Backbone as a chain_set.jsonl record, in Angstrom:
{"seq": "MVRKIKKGLACALVAALAFTCAAPVTASAAGSATTAPQPVKNTKASTTIAKGVSATVSTTAKGQATLTSVTPKKKTSISVASSVTVKGVKYTVTTIGANAFKKASKVKTVTLPSTVNKLNGKAFTGAKKIKTIKIKAKGKVTVNKKAFSGLTKKQKSKIVIKVNKKMSKKNFNALKKALKAAGISTKNIKRG", "coords": {"N": [[234.7, 42.684, 47.86], [232.541, 41.831, 46.32], [233.132, 39.2, 46.261], [232.701, 38.482, 48.954], [229.969, 38.877, 49.112], [229.012, 36.944, 47.3], [229.927, 34.639, 48.617], [228.442, 34.835, 50.986], [225.817, 34.668, 49.949], [225.934, 32.078, 48.889], [226.273, 30.555, 51.222], [223.87, 31.157, 52.499], [222.067, 30.03, 50.663], [222.753, 27.274, 50.804], [222.086, 26.821, 53.485], [219.338, 27.333, 53.376], [218.487, 25.28, 51.62], [219.178, 23.02, 53.118], [217.492, 23.341, 55.331], [214.994, 23.204, 54.05], [215.008, 20.577, 53.054], [215.191, 19.121, 55.424], [212.923, 19.813, 56.831], [210.429, 18.426, 55.9], [210.964, 15.81, 56.796], [211.079, 16.071, 59.574], [208.472, 16.963, 60.004], [206.907, 14.795, 59.095], [207.739, 12.812, 60.824], [206.823, 13.778, 63.225], [204.077, 13.829, 62.852], [201.136, 11.722, 63.153], [199.403, 10.715, 61.361], [200.096, 8.989, 59.361], [200.456, 6.418, 60.359], [200.549, 2.841, 60.408], [197.732, 0.583, 60.137], [196.559, -0.959, 63.132], [196.282, -4.136, 64.891], [193.03, -5.147, 65.962], [190.403, -5.953, 68.292], [187.799, -7.711, 67.016], [184.671, -8.821, 66.666], [183.418, -10.144, 64.466], [184.472, -10.669, 61.162], [184.484, -10.645, 57.672], [186.259, -12.586, 55.285], [188.632, -14.125, 53.018], [189.795, -17.427, 52.894], [190.876, -19.198, 51.189], [191.044, -19.878, 47.637], [187.88, -19.493, 46.331], [186.709, -19.967, 48.764], [185.013, -18.516, 51.222], [185.088, -16.902, 54.413], [184.477, -16.368, 57.931], [185.987, -14.593, 60.496], [187.159, -14.118, 63.848], [188.857, -11.62, 65.43], [191.796, -10.677, 67.385], [193.302, -8.221, 69.567], [195.914, -8.856, 69.755], [196.768, -9.69, 67.335], [195.879, -12.132, 66.393], [193.715, -14.662, 64.946], [190.556, -16.318, 65.016], [189.054, -18.872, 63.301], [185.774, -18.789, 62.462], [183.706, -19.453, 60.779], [183.223, -21.225, 57.762], [182.624, -21.076, 54.326], [182.492, -22.998, 51.799], [182.467, -23.056, 48.243], [181.265, -25.411, 46.391], [183.505, -26.931, 46.983], [185.538, -29.685, 47.871], [187.783, -29.986, 49.23], [189.708, -28.214, 51.542], [192.204, -25.895, 52.279], [193.214, -24.264, 54.962], [194.171, -20.927, 55.342], [197.232, -19.585, 56.696], [197.249, -17.034, 57.57], [195.155, -14.108, 57.639], [193.873, -11.141, 56.099], [192.409, -8.332, 57.382], [190.771, -5.395, 56.952], [193.183, -4.168, 56.155], [194.982, -5.132, 58.031], [197.103, -7.734, 59.036], [196.385, -10.902, 60.312], [197.212, -13.747, 62.3], [196.088, -17.008, 61.872], [195.057, -18.955, 64.444], [193.254, -20.562, 65.778], [190.576, -22.919, 65.477], [187.34, -22.298, 65.512], [184.165, -22.839, 67.302], [181.65, -24.478, 65.456], [182.846, -23.87, 63.023], [183.071, -25.359, 60.657], [180.461, -25.861, 60.002], [178.929, -25.222, 57.746], [180.172, -26.686, 55.842], [179.395, -29.138, 54.573], [180.004, -30.829, 52.437], [182.69, -31.118, 52.33], [185.647, -33.038, 52.232], [188.349, -33.174, 52.825], [190.48, -31.423, 55.019], [193.012, -29.117, 55.498], [195.042, -27.94, 57.965], [196.926, -25.082, 58.826], [200.372, -24.591, 59.955], [200.201, -22.725, 61.938], [197.885, -23.054, 63.398], [196.842, -23.973, 66.555], [194.844, -24.831, 68.166], [191.756, -26.514, 68.58], [188.501, -25.866, 68.911], [185.496, -26.737, 70.822], [182.937, -28.377, 68.991], [184.074, -27.727, 66.554], [184.2, -29.14, 64.11], [181.565, -29.764, 63.633], [178.94, -30.508, 61.488], [180.503, -31.062, 59.286], [179.984, -33.488, 57.691], [180.943, -35.274, 55.765], [183.62, -35.444, 56.077], [186.837, -36.814, 55.758], [189.604, -36.718, 55.951], [191.945, -34.988, 57.953], [194.524, -32.78, 57.958], [197.153, -31.879, 59.932], [199.402, -29.41, 60.254], [200.939, -28.271, 62.217], [203.831, -28.027, 64.337], [204.243, -27.736, 66.961], [202.601, -27.831, 70.202], [199.208, -28.844, 70.104], [196.005, -28.177, 71.089], [192.992, -29.911, 71.716], [189.595, -29.71, 71.989], [187.427, -31.858, 73.763], [184.955, -32.035, 72.633], [185.207, -31.389, 69.998], [184.431, -32.747, 67.7], [181.765, -33.123, 68.059], [178.383, -33.749, 67.189], [178.854, -35.18, 64.981], [178.338, -38.53, 63.903], [179.199, -41.667, 65.553], [180.073, -43.467, 63.659], [180.788, -41.759, 61.557], [182.938, -40.384, 62.768], [184.69, -42.514, 63.057], [185.711, -42.879, 60.555], [187.388, -40.793, 60.034], [190.608, -39.727, 59.237], [193.521, -38.632, 60.731], [196.25, -36.758, 59.86], [199.386, -36.014, 60.934], [201.964, -33.571, 61.261], [205.214, -34.648, 60.486], [207.378, -33.609, 61.823], [206.567, -32.941, 64.347], [207.126, -33.09, 67.807], [207.65, -36.087, 69.768], [206.467, -36.033, 72.287], [204.508, -33.959, 72.004], [203.021, -35.109, 69.94], [202.01, -37.455, 71.152], [200.426, -36.292, 73.152], [198.559, -34.95, 71.569], [197.394, -37.111, 70.259], [196.167, -38.395, 72.421], [194.292, -36.422, 73.139], [192.732, -36.3, 70.807], [191.697, -38.886, 70.803], [190.074, -38.728, 73.075], [188.226, -37.064, 71.986], [186.861, -38.704, 70.334], [188.068, -39.851, 68.096], [189.52, -42.585, 66.452], [192.504, -44.095, 67.584], [194.029, -45.585, 65.828], [193.684, -44.295, 63.479], [195.168, -42.021, 63.58], [197.945, -40.605, 62.395], [201.404, -40.029, 61.523], [202.469, -37.871, 58.966]], "CA": [[233.365, 42.85, 48.364], [231.683, 40.955, 45.523], [233.457, 37.855, 46.71], [232.036, 38.293, 50.245], [228.523, 38.773, 48.852], [228.794, 35.621, 46.703], [230.124, 33.655, 49.668], [227.29, 34.971, 51.877], [224.655, 34.1, 49.244], [226.14, 30.633, 48.799], [225.994, 30.007, 52.556], [222.429, 31.304, 52.731], [221.418, 29.053, 49.792], [222.999, 25.958, 51.402], [221.288, 26.753, 54.709], [217.934, 27.251, 52.971], [218.267, 23.935, 51.085], [219.255, 22.084, 54.236], [216.268, 23.516, 56.105], [213.876, 22.729, 53.237], [215.073, 19.116, 53.003], [214.993, 18.559, 56.76], [211.592, 20.144, 57.342], [209.431, 17.38, 55.727], [211.288, 14.656, 57.625], [210.651, 16.411, 60.926], [207.014, 17.058, 60.026], [206.288, 13.482, 58.977], [208.055, 12.049, 62.03], [205.99, 14.292, 64.306], [202.673, 13.533, 62.568], [200.766, 10.323, 63.346], [198.369, 10.388, 60.392], [200.563, 7.976, 58.436], [200.751, 5.168, 61.038], [199.907, 1.655, 59.835], [196.617, 0.087, 60.952], [196.958, -1.871, 64.205], [195.299, -5.193, 65.16], [191.944, -4.786, 66.877], [189.441, -6.999, 68.619], [186.662, -7.552, 66.119], [183.928, -10.059, 66.862], [183.218, -10.834, 63.193], [184.973, -10.016, 59.961], [184.474, -11.539, 56.513], [187.531, -12.65, 54.57], [188.794, -15.308, 52.176], [190.9, -18.238, 53.406], [191.409, -19.933, 50.04], [190.294, -19.562, 46.423], [186.537, -20.047, 46.343], [186.278, -20.263, 50.132], [184.88, -17.334, 52.069], [185.097, -17.267, 55.828], [184.305, -15.343, 58.95], [186.965, -14.747, 61.572], [187.101, -13.24, 65.009], [190.247, -11.201, 65.614], [192.188, -10.162, 68.695], [194.228, -7.095, 69.552], [197.265, -9.419, 69.718], [197.083, -10.072, 65.96], [195.486, -13.514, 66.136], [192.355, -14.824, 64.438], [189.865, -17.589, 65.173], [188.174, -19.17, 62.167], [184.467, -19.059, 63.06], [182.771, -19.981, 59.785], [183.772, -21.456, 56.434], [181.597, -21.313, 53.325], [183.115, -23.413, 50.547], [181.563, -23.116, 47.095], [181.514, -26.633, 45.624], [184.842, -27.444, 47.277], [185.575, -30.868, 48.727], [189.055, -29.908, 49.936], [190.009, -26.845, 51.997], [193.453, -25.612, 52.986], [193.026, -23.028, 55.717], [195.331, -20.031, 55.254], [197.887, -19.348, 57.983], [196.945, -15.659, 57.982], [194.106, -13.401, 56.905], [193.989, -9.69, 56.189], [191.125, -7.682, 57.655], [190.92, -3.938, 56.97], [194.593, -3.805, 56.024], [195.799, -5.691, 59.106], [197.331, -9.173, 58.89], [196.181, -11.672, 61.539], [197.618, -15.145, 62.227], [194.998, -17.921, 62.23], [195.572, -19.842, 65.482], [192.206, -21.377, 66.382], [189.379, -23.294, 64.713], [186.274, -22.032, 66.467], [182.943, -23.641, 67.318], [180.817, -24.449, 64.248], [183.598, -23.318, 61.89], [182.814, -26.143, 59.44], [179.035, -26.197, 59.987], [178.413, -25.084, 56.368], [181.072, -27.433, 54.957], [178.854, -30.503, 54.591], [180.54, -31.638, 51.334], [184.149, -31.136, 52.424], [186.217, -34.332, 52.613], [189.713, -32.985, 53.331], [190.804, -30.118, 55.579], [194.413, -28.962, 55.878], [195.217, -26.846, 58.922], [198.3, -24.59, 58.733], [201.242, -24.779, 61.126], [199.881, -21.712, 62.949], [196.709, -23.46, 64.193], [197.238, -24.768, 67.718], [193.685, -25.104, 69.027], [190.478, -26.883, 67.964], [187.467, -25.659, 69.928], [184.338, -27.615, 70.814], [182.054, -28.308, 67.819], [184.806, -27.162, 65.418], [183.889, -29.854, 62.868], [180.142, -30.055, 63.546], [178.406, -30.178, 60.163], [181.386, -31.605, 58.242], [179.533, -34.884, 57.734], [181.664, -36.122, 54.811], [185.056, -35.291, 56.291], [187.571, -38.083, 55.803], [191.007, -36.481, 56.299], [192.357, -33.701, 58.514], [195.982, -32.691, 57.997], [197.599, -30.902, 60.924], [200.789, -29.071, 59.91], [201.628, -27.694, 63.375], [204.945, -28.793, 64.907], [204.157, -27.571, 68.414], [201.445, -28.365, 70.922], [197.873, -28.548, 69.575], [194.975, -28.602, 72.035], [191.742, -30.32, 71.065], [188.472, -29.823, 72.908], [186.859, -33.203, 73.611], [183.714, -31.949, 71.853], [185.548, -30.81, 68.686], [183.725, -33.467, 66.638], [180.384, -33.401, 68.461], [177.458, -33.523, 66.078], [179.128, -36.236, 64.007], [178.035, -39.845, 64.469], [180.347, -42.502, 65.881], [180.516, -44.032, 62.385], [181.484, -40.685, 60.833], [184.216, -40.162, 63.459], [185.576, -43.667, 62.843], [186.271, -42.8, 59.197], [188.288, -39.639, 59.929], [192.037, -39.984, 59.38], [194.261, -37.428, 61.098], [197.658, -36.824, 59.464], [200.102, -35.037, 61.743], [203.297, -33.189, 60.791], [206.28, -35.571, 60.895], [208.345, -32.911, 62.669], [206.023, -32.715, 65.686], [207.855, -33.894, 68.799], [206.94, -37.272, 70.261], [205.655, -35.589, 73.428], [203.333, -33.244, 71.492], [202.23, -36.071, 69.163], [201.283, -38.314, 72.093], [199.39, -35.463, 73.797], [197.523, -34.727, 70.546], [196.731, -38.406, 70.067], [195.303, -38.594, 73.6], [193.179, -35.461, 73.05], [191.867, -36.725, 69.695], [190.989, -40.084, 71.262], [189.019, -38.237, 73.97], [187.215, -36.414, 71.14], [186.142, -39.73, 69.585], [188.802, -40.301, 66.913], [190.231, -43.828, 66.702], [193.947, -43.884, 67.582], [194.625, -46.231, 64.642], [193.535, -43.354, 62.357], [196.012, -40.848, 63.832], [199.239, -40.995, 61.826], [202.343, -39.007, 61.083], [202.554, -37.871, 57.493]], "C": [[232.397, 41.93, 47.626], [231.888, 39.51, 45.968], [232.754, 37.535, 48.038], [230.537, 38.122, 50.059], [228.207, 37.4, 48.28], [228.899, 34.532, 47.774], [228.942, 33.657, 50.645], [226.038, 34.386, 51.257], [224.755, 32.581, 49.154], [225.814, 29.97, 50.132], [224.496, 30.055, 52.864], [221.654, 30.273, 51.919], [221.571, 27.648, 50.364], [222.147, 25.791, 52.653], [219.807, 26.603, 54.379], [217.608, 25.863, 52.44], [218.264, 22.902, 52.2], [217.988, 22.16, 55.075], [215.065, 22.955, 55.357], [213.853, 21.215, 53.202], [214.755, 18.498, 54.358], [213.57, 18.763, 57.26], [210.569, 19.044, 57.107], [209.69, 16.157, 56.595], [210.808, 14.887, 59.045], [209.132, 16.419, 61.01], [206.379, 15.682, 59.958], [206.571, 12.631, 60.206], [207.149, 12.489, 63.172], [204.529, 13.921, 64.105], [202.365, 12.061, 62.761], [199.708, 9.888, 62.344], [198.799, 9.269, 59.454], [200.899, 6.644, 59.113], [199.956, 4.024, 60.405], [198.765, 1.213, 60.733], [197.107, -0.963, 61.951], [195.882, -2.948, 64.393], [194.259, -4.724, 66.172], [191.082, -6.006, 67.163], [188.193, -6.736, 67.792], [185.863, -8.848, 66.173], [183.688, -10.826, 65.561], [183.747, -10.001, 62.043], [184.967, -11.038, 58.839], [185.797, -11.441, 55.786], [187.522, -13.866, 53.656], [189.977, -16.095, 52.714], [191.551, -19.078, 52.313], [190.56, -19.559, 48.833], [188.94, -20.273, 46.463], [186.003, -20.382, 47.726], [186.236, -18.974, 50.946], [184.77, -17.796, 53.517], [184.789, -16.071, 56.695], [185.334, -15.634, 60.037], [186.657, -13.776, 62.696], [188.551, -12.901, 65.327], [190.51, -10.697, 67.021], [193.145, -8.993, 68.52], [195.682, -7.567, 69.527], [197.649, -9.905, 68.319], [196.767, -11.514, 65.62], [194.044, -13.572, 65.652], [191.853, -16.232, 64.711], [188.95, -17.752, 63.974], [186.826, -19.571, 62.738], [183.461, -19.633, 62.078], [183.454, -20.092, 58.432], [182.608, -21.728, 55.486], [182.264, -21.678, 52.004], [182.084, -23.478, 49.431], [181.971, -24.301, 46.235], [182.91, -27.2, 45.832], [184.715, -28.678, 48.166], [186.878, -30.914, 49.527], [189.35, -28.451, 50.287], [191.366, -26.823, 52.684], [193.277, -24.258, 53.653], [194.31, -22.202, 55.631], [195.923, -19.801, 56.643], [197.647, -17.931, 58.49], [195.84, -15.091, 57.103], [194.34, -11.903, 57.071], [192.595, -9.095, 56.327], [191.379, -6.194, 57.805], [192.39, -3.508, 56.982], [195.522, -4.342, 57.089], [195.889, -7.203, 58.923], [197.211, -9.848, 60.251], [196.609, -13.117, 61.303], [196.465, -16.024, 62.689], [195.565, -18.959, 63.199], [194.549, -20.848, 66.002], [191.1, -21.694, 65.376], [188.24, -23.229, 65.724], [185.085, -22.972, 66.355], [182.14, -23.405, 66.046], [181.526, -23.884, 63.007], [183.281, -24.046, 60.587], [181.347, -26.58, 59.331], [178.452, -26.161, 58.573], [179.254, -25.857, 55.359], [180.651, -28.901, 54.87], [179.403, -31.398, 53.484], [182.059, -31.78, 51.379], [184.636, -32.491, 52.946], [187.61, -34.204, 53.237], [189.916, -31.556, 53.818], [192.28, -30.123, 55.974], [194.534, -27.729, 56.767], [196.678, -26.396, 58.889], [199.074, -24.796, 60.03], [200.932, -23.799, 62.251], [198.716, -22.118, 63.849], [197.159, -24.383, 65.315], [196.08, -25.094, 68.653], [192.448, -25.421, 68.189], [189.42, -26.797, 69.065], [186.359, -26.7, 69.816], [183.457, -27.32, 69.603], [182.742, -27.729, 66.583], [184.405, -27.812, 64.098], [182.434, -30.297, 62.78], [179.641, -29.623, 62.17], [179.25, -30.72, 59.023], [181.155, -33.114, 58.156], [180.285, -35.815, 56.788], [183.179, -36.076, 55.007], [185.737, -36.647, 56.478], [189.01, -37.879, 56.29], [191.204, -35.068, 56.852], [193.878, -33.73, 58.612], [196.365, -31.555, 58.944], [199.075, -30.623, 60.683], [201.59, -28.482, 61.071], [202.735, -28.624, 63.854], [204.865, -28.78, 66.429], [202.891, -28.193, 68.978], [200.136, -27.901, 70.271], [196.859, -29.063, 70.59], [193.678, -28.864, 71.28], [190.679, -30.455, 72.144], [187.823, -31.188, 72.697], [185.538, -33.208, 72.849], [183.955, -31.367, 70.457], [184.772, -31.462, 67.543], [182.282, -33.791, 67.021], [179.448, -32.989, 67.332], [177.688, -34.511, 64.95], [178.828, -37.575, 64.68], [179.325, -40.601, 64.763], [180.939, -43.091, 64.594], [181.296, -42.991, 61.57], [182.857, -40.423, 61.446], [185.205, -41.284, 63.178], [186.25, -43.639, 61.474], [187.28, -41.658, 59.038], [189.732, -40.063, 60.192], [192.72, -38.653, 59.675], [195.724, -37.636, 60.721], [198.386, -35.665, 60.132], [201.499, -34.8, 61.161], [204.364, -34.139, 61.355], [207.261, -34.929, 61.864], [207.813, -32.575, 64.061], [206.753, -33.637, 66.659], [206.985, -35.058, 69.281], [205.994, -36.902, 71.398], [204.371, -34.903, 72.951], [202.422, -34.17, 70.693], [201.397, -36.946, 70.089], [200.165, -37.555, 72.808], [198.233, -35.21, 72.827], [196.712, -35.993, 70.327], [195.734, -38.676, 71.192], [194.071, -37.682, 73.531], [192.205, -35.851, 71.932], [191.074, -37.976, 70.06], [189.83, -39.684, 72.171], [187.887, -37.574, 73.18], [186.485, -37.408, 70.232], [186.825, -40.242, 68.331], [189.601, -41.557, 67.29], [191.738, -43.597, 66.601], [194.625, -44.539, 66.375], [194.553, -45.32, 63.415], [194.365, -42.077, 62.535], [197.447, -41.225, 63.438], [200.114, -39.797, 61.567], [202.371, -39.037, 59.559], [201.934, -36.722, 56.944]], "O": [[231.527, 41.319, 48.246], [230.949, 38.717, 46.038], [232.262, 36.421, 48.218], [229.903, 37.327, 50.754], [227.252, 36.752, 48.71], [228.072, 33.623, 47.833], [228.494, 32.596, 51.079], [225.274, 33.692, 51.928], [223.757, 31.882, 49.327], [225.149, 28.934, 50.164], [223.933, 29.111, 53.418], [220.688, 29.697, 52.419], [220.595, 26.9, 50.403], [221.55, 24.734, 52.86], [219.1, 25.833, 55.029], [216.557, 25.313, 52.772], [217.423, 22.003, 52.212], [217.465, 21.125, 55.488], [214.21, 22.303, 55.956], [212.783, 20.617, 53.311], [214.11, 17.451, 54.421], [213.07, 17.952, 58.04], [209.854, 18.719, 58.055], [208.747, 15.53, 57.079], [210.201, 14.005, 59.653], [208.565, 15.932, 61.987], [205.416, 15.412, 60.675], [205.736, 11.814, 60.596], [206.749, 11.669, 63.997], [203.808, 13.718, 65.082], [203.243, 11.223, 62.556], [199.166, 8.79, 62.468], [197.95, 8.654, 58.81], [201.567, 5.809, 58.502], [198.837, 4.218, 59.931], [198.804, 1.431, 61.944], [197.982, -1.766, 61.628], [194.711, -2.714, 64.094], [194.573, -3.998, 67.115], [191.038, -6.958, 66.383], [187.605, -5.658, 67.867], [186.367, -9.888, 65.749], [183.751, -12.056, 65.563], [183.506, -8.797, 61.958], [185.399, -12.174, 59.031], [186.386, -10.366, 55.677], [186.509, -14.554, 53.54], [191.04, -15.527, 52.967], [192.649, -19.604, 52.496], [189.479, -18.988, 48.984], [188.868, -21.493, 46.611], [184.954, -21.015, 47.848], [187.27, -18.415, 51.31], [184.405, -18.938, 53.797], [184.833, -14.923, 56.254], [185.521, -16.782, 60.442], [185.988, -12.76, 62.509], [189.38, -13.798, 65.477], [189.589, -10.338, 67.754], [193.725, -8.804, 67.451], [196.586, -6.763, 69.302], [198.728, -10.467, 68.132], [197.318, -12.065, 64.667], [193.252, -12.665, 65.906], [192.606, -17.204, 64.651], [188.157, -16.862, 63.669], [186.728, -20.586, 63.428], [182.469, -20.236, 62.489], [184.166, -19.184, 58.003], [181.714, -22.513, 55.801], [182.567, -20.808, 51.188], [180.952, -23.908, 49.653], [182.91, -24.208, 45.444], [183.442, -27.878, 44.952], [183.899, -28.718, 49.086], [187.054, -31.772, 50.392], [189.254, -27.567, 49.436], [191.639, -27.638, 53.565], [193.199, -23.229, 52.981], [195.406, -22.727, 55.827], [195.205, -19.819, 57.642], [197.815, -17.649, 59.677], [195.624, -15.538, 55.977], [194.929, -11.458, 58.056], [191.719, -9.327, 55.495], [192.125, -5.776, 58.691], [192.782, -2.605, 57.721], [196.718, -4.053, 57.071], [194.883, -7.87, 58.684], [197.844, -9.432, 61.221], [196.392, -13.654, 60.217], [195.92, -15.814, 63.773], [196.44, -19.745, 62.835], [194.916, -21.863, 66.593], [190.737, -20.864, 64.542], [188.19, -24.013, 66.671], [185.005, -23.792, 65.44], [181.97, -22.265, 65.612], [180.869, -23.468, 62.052], [183.226, -23.422, 59.528], [181.035, -27.555, 58.646], [177.586, -26.968, 58.236], [179.071, -25.702, 54.152], [181.469, -29.798, 55.072], [179.282, -32.619, 53.579], [182.644, -32.485, 50.557], [184.131, -33.02, 53.936], [188.002, -35.019, 54.071], [189.572, -30.598, 53.126], [192.74, -31.013, 56.688], [194.174, -26.621, 56.369], [197.579, -27.234, 58.921], [198.5, -25.132, 61.065], [201.348, -24.011, 63.39], [198.573, -21.584, 64.949], [197.77, -25.426, 65.079], [196.281, -25.565, 69.773], [192.126, -24.717, 67.232], [189.447, -27.565, 70.027], [186.291, -27.45, 68.842], [183.256, -26.162, 69.237], [182.064, -27.284, 65.657], [184.281, -27.128, 63.082], [182.097, -31.127, 61.935], [179.893, -28.498, 61.739], [178.762, -30.829, 57.898], [182.027, -33.909, 58.506], [180.269, -37.03, 56.986], [183.929, -36.612, 54.191], [185.281, -37.498, 57.242], [189.573, -38.748, 56.956], [190.702, -34.09, 56.299], [194.449, -34.6, 59.271], [195.944, -30.412, 58.763], [199.912, -31.503, 60.886], [202.785, -28.22, 60.929], [202.606, -29.847, 63.791], [205.354, -29.69, 67.098], [202.208, -28.974, 68.316], [199.978, -26.729, 69.932], [196.852, -30.25, 70.916], [193.319, -28.148, 70.345], [190.839, -31.218, 73.096], [187.684, -31.63, 71.556], [185.053, -34.27, 72.459], [183.017, -30.905, 69.807], [184.486, -30.815, 66.535], [181.645, -34.632, 66.388], [179.692, -32.015, 66.62], [176.843, -34.672, 64.069], [179.039, -37.733, 65.882], [180.4, -40.231, 64.291], [182.157, -43.2, 64.459], [182.327, -43.301, 60.972], [183.836, -40.258, 60.718], [186.409, -41.048, 63.072], [187.259, -44.313, 61.268], [187.954, -41.571, 58.012], [190.043, -40.671, 61.216], [192.524, -37.671, 58.96], [196.367, -38.571, 61.199], [198.053, -34.498, 59.928], [202.129, -35.718, 60.636], [204.402, -34.397, 62.559], [207.909, -35.627, 62.644], [208.531, -31.987, 64.869], [206.97, -34.814, 66.371], [205.757, -35.013, 69.208], [204.867, -37.391, 71.467], [203.28, -35.218, 73.427], [201.199, -34.044, 70.751], [200.21, -37.157, 69.841], [199.088, -38.103, 73.043], [197.067, -35.252, 73.219], [195.486, -35.946, 70.223], [194.612, -39.123, 70.954], [192.954, -38.108, 73.825], [190.99, -35.741, 72.099], [189.914, -38.113, 69.673], [188.733, -40.23, 72.058], [186.744, -37.523, 73.635], [185.606, -37.024, 69.46], [186.22, -40.997, 67.57], [190.275, -41.585, 68.319], [192.205, -42.974, 65.648], [195.688, -44.088, 65.947], [195.263, -45.535, 62.432], [194.268, -41.157, 61.723], [198.075, -42.066, 64.081], [199.625, -38.678, 61.409], [202.305, -40.102, 58.946], [201.91, -36.556, 55.725]]}, "num_chains": 1, "name": "protein.A"}
């Protein structure tokens, strides 16, 4: 009889432990309070794109961001980050928006990450001392023909565009054509 009681208690203890261990898993799986933040459309959000460079971005619900404003503090060279984090959500920087470099009047070199595939109209307006733009994208990059509007013909003639060596010939030629339409001399568009 004692043996039956011990066996019964042992079974009850195992069942109780199994229930106790399983209960939190079921409760946390059912609850939604612990879900990670999701991308949202946000017209303006402040962030940092590089050390000493604050920026404003516009985000989409698809997890993409447009760089809308850059404020470099005594920087003459900026490397745009490929992603930014806004309110705990990581967004991929895909577009350089209108007037993004309006406050970057002393910047001479801008490096765009491989994720950027679009330069909007007036993207480089205000970047009066810009000399070099490095484009790291391998795929297609679209350039609005007014991307450099606001810069003089002389300023545009001094800009050298260095394109990723791994960009296909087709995409390179399309980019070259778009940059020419935007006022950049084709002799200044190089791979490298």
